[in-house]
N, C-alpha and C positions, 0 to 999 in steps of 0.2 A: 504494500500500500504506500502511495506517495505520502511523504511527511507533510501533513497539512499545517504544521506549526511554523514552518520556515518561511522566510521572506521570499525565497525562490519559488515557493509553491503557490504564490498568488496566481490568480487565473491568467491563462496564457494571453499575451498581448497581441495586438494587431500590427503587422509590419507597416501598415499604411502611415503610421505616425512616425516612423523612424526618420523620414526626411526632415520633419519638423524638429525632432529631438536633436538632431545633429547640429542645428543652428544654436542650441542653447547649452550644449554640454560643455562648451568652452567659452568663457568670457575673455574678450580680447585682453592681451597683456599690455596693450598700449593705452591704458586708461589715462585720460587727461584729467588733471586736477585744475579746477578753475578757482582763482582767488575770489572769495565772496565779494570783495569790494569792486570786482570787475563787472558785477551784475548791475545793470542800470534798471531801476525799477520805475514802473509807471505809477500813476496816481492810484488811490485806494479803490477806484471803481473797477480796476483791472485785477483785483484780488478776489479770491473765492475759496471758501472752505467747504469740504465735503460735509454733508449732513451728519454723518456719524463721527466727525472729528478725526478721521483717520489720516487726512492729509490736507494741505492747503496749497494753492497755486497762485502765482502772480504772473500775469502776462507781461513778457518783455517785448514781444513783437506780435501784433495781432495777425491772425490768418485771414483767409478769404473763404467764401462759400457759406452754405447753410448746413451741410451735412457733416457728421462726425463719424469716426470709426466705430464699429461694433465688434462683438466677440467673433473671432475668426477672421477679422479683416486683415488684409495684407498691407503692411505699413512700412514706409521707408523713414527711419528715424535716426536721430543722433541723441544719445543719452550720455551726459557727462557728469562726473562726480564733482560737486562743488566743495564739499567738506570731506576730509579724509575719513574713511570708514574703518571700524575695527573688523568688520566682516564684509568682504567684497562680493558676497554671494548675491549679486543684484538680481539675477535671473535673465538678464539680456546683456549682449555685448555692450561695452561702454567705450566712449572716447573716439568713436568713428561712425560714419554713416552706414547703416546696415538695414537689411530687410528683415522684418520680424512678422510673426503671426500673432495678433493681439489675443492675449489670453493663454498663450502657450509657455510663458516664462516660468521657470522652475526655481526661483530664488526667493530670498526673504523679502525683497522689496517689489517683486514683480506685480503683485496685486494692486498696490498703490499706483505703480506706473501705468498699469492697464486702465485703472479707473480714471487717472489723469488724462490719458490719451483719448478716452471715450468722450471727454469734454472739449477736445481740441479741434480746431479747423485746419485745413491744409495751409502750410506755411507758418503756422503759429510756433512761437518759441516761448516757453514758460519756465519759471523756477518752481520746482516741486519740493515741498517740505513734508517729509513723512514722520509722523509721530510714533515713537518706538512702541508705545503700548498697543498700537493698532496694526503695525506693519506686517504681522504674520498673515492674518486674513480676517475679514469681517465675520467669518463663521463663528468667531468668539462670541458674537452677540447672542447666538442661540445655543452654543455649547461652551460652558464655562471653564472647561479644563485648560484651554489655551491661556486665558487670562491668569489662571492660577499658576501656570508654568512661568509666565512672565514675572509674577510677584515673587516666585521662589528664586528666579535668576537675579532680581534686583536686590533681594535680601530684606529681612525685617518686614515682610509683608507689603513693601512699597513697590509700586510700578515705576520703572525707570522713565525719565522724561527726556531722554536723549532724542535728538532730531537728526535725520539724514536729509541732505539737501542735494538735489540734482537739477541740472538744466536739461530740459527735454525739448527737442525740435521735431515737429511732425512735417517732414518734407512733402510727402504725398501718401495717399492710401487708396485702396480699393475695398469698398465695403463687402462684407460677406452677405449672403442672403439672410434676410430677416427670418427668424425661426418659423413664423407662421407661413412663410412662402417656401420653406424647405420641403423636399420630398422625404418620405420615410427613409429612403436610402441615404440621403444627405445627413439626416439627423443621426442615424445609426453610425455613420462614418465618423461624425464629430464625437459621438459618445465614446467610440472606440479609441480615438485619439486622446481624449481627456483621461480616460481610464489608464491608458499607457503612461501618460505623464505622471499620474498618481502613483503607479507602480514604481516608476523611476525614483520618485521622491521617497516612497516607502523604503526602498532598498538603500537609499542614502540617509535613512533615519530622519527625514523631514516629515514627521507624522502629521503635523497640522497642514502643511502644504498638500500632502497626499490626500488628506481628508477633504480639503477644499476641491481638489480635482474630482474625486469620487462623487461629492455632493453635486457639483456642477453637471457631471455626467447624468446623474439621476434626474436632475431638473429637465435635461433634454429628453430623457426617456419618457417623462410624463407627457411631453408634447406628442409623442407617437400615438398613444391611444390610452383610454381608460383601461385599467387592468381587466375589467370585465369584458372588454372588447378585443382582447388579444386574438381571440378566435377569428376575428374578421380580417386579420393580416394574412397575406399569402404564406405558404409553408416556409419559404426561405427567410422572409422578414420575421415571421413569428419565432423561428428557431434562433435567429441572431438576436432579436429583442430579449428573449428569455435568457440566452447565454450572457448577454451584457448585464442584464438586471441581476442575475445570480452573481456574476463576477464582482460587480460594484458592491453588492451587499456583503459578500464574503470579505472583500478588501476593507470596507468600512469596519466590519467586525474585527479584523486584524488590527487596525489602527486603534480602535476603542479598547481592545484587550490590553494593548501595551500601555494605554492611558488609565487602565483600571476602571473604565466606564462600563461596568458589567451589564447594567440594564440595556444599554445601547447595543452591546455585543449580542445579547439574547434577541433583541428586536431584529437585527439585521440577519443573524443566522436563521431565525425563523422564516424570514422572507425567502432566503435561499432554499431552505428545506421545503417550502411550499412548491418550489419549482422542481427540486430534486430531493425527495424525502430521505435518501440514503447517502447524501453527500458527506464524505468523511470529514472534510475541512469544517463544514458547518456544525456537524455533530461534535467534533473535537473542541472547537472554540466555544460552542454553547455549553458543553459540559464543564469546561474550565470556569466559565462565568457562573454557572449554577453552583459549582463547588465553592467558589469564592464567596458566594452569598449564603452558603450553608443550606442550599436547596438540595438536600441529599437524595430524595426520591426522584427528582427530575434529573439530577446528575446520573443516578443509577440507570434510569430509563435510557438516556442517550448512550451510555457505555454499553448497555446490553444490546441496543439496536446495532451499534457499530460492531461489536464482537459477534453478533449473529451473522454479519456479512464476512468478517475476517477474524476468526477466533484467535489467531496468532498475532494480532496487531500489538506491537510493543507499546505504542502510544496509549492505546486504550487499556491495556493490561496495567500500565503504570498509573493511569487515572483511576483504575479500580483499586489499586493499592493505596493511592493517596486518599481516595474516598473513605476506605476503611479506617485509615489512620486518623483522618479528620473527625469521623463519627465517634471514634473512641475518645478522642480528646474532648469533644464537646460533651459527650455522655459523662465522662469522669468529672468535668467541671461542674456540670449540673448536679451530679450526685453529691459532690462536696458542698455545694450550696444548699441542697435540700437537707443534708445532715446537720449543717449549722443552724438552719432555720428551725428544724424540729428536734434538735438536741440529741441527735444520734451520734454514733462514733465517727470521728473525723479521721 
């Protein structure tokens, strides 16, 4: 049985995304540092702050036209680092004019850069300031663990107030199709790409970035059809839809398991098991979550289901041993407590 606990055992990725990944796997070594004093600011009417406070931008040079890039747009940009960074994992090449696909950056600051670009017009040049407590991703607003991680990194329960500053120029762009105009095939291709980027981030231990990509992929899947209408897709589309939905759910569960978000692990593994009831990865991750929550009977059920398929599975035999050990520990603790309460022998 394939080891469902390892990073390499995440669902197989689609090679269609490899061309995009190659653009982001190496950030240019020729990063230019711009002195902050060299940035000539316009008046305050050219300043704008994101509603969630994640970043602010000030327009240095106004662009032209009425449209702005969207997710998946092909953009020609120059992103320059204004202030030296402790972590140069920007997500896109810096210091030179390059072609990027908006939304495909796999770095700490890529989401803020994406959000900024989505507000820019062709030819616009702006200064982008990213606030450190937000720069991982806005998914923190609905999942609190990311914020908790930042507090722990800053120490003493405080969130760091450091700011990263970039100069971003949008030379030109070609908008991607709006999602409501995409075919089912287009949407599934985009889902596969996002899922692949998530897997890359997961293997690089960028759990929050990985989670962001899987969540975005899931949002695209919602646009394909209502879960009750999957039967209306043709055979090939239905198979691909279910495979991607299962893969994103399993991979989200893997992220949440490492973050000890056990309820979320159970939710996403259950979604995967609705698609494939005997999926070993889903059973393994869910039984780990159940065990962490002391849900012994549910843990036992998942272990028995898996061992029914593969009685020699080392992973599930080990989980069975850990279940017995945990049950004995909890029982003994309870017994000592009852003895003290009712005056029995201790």
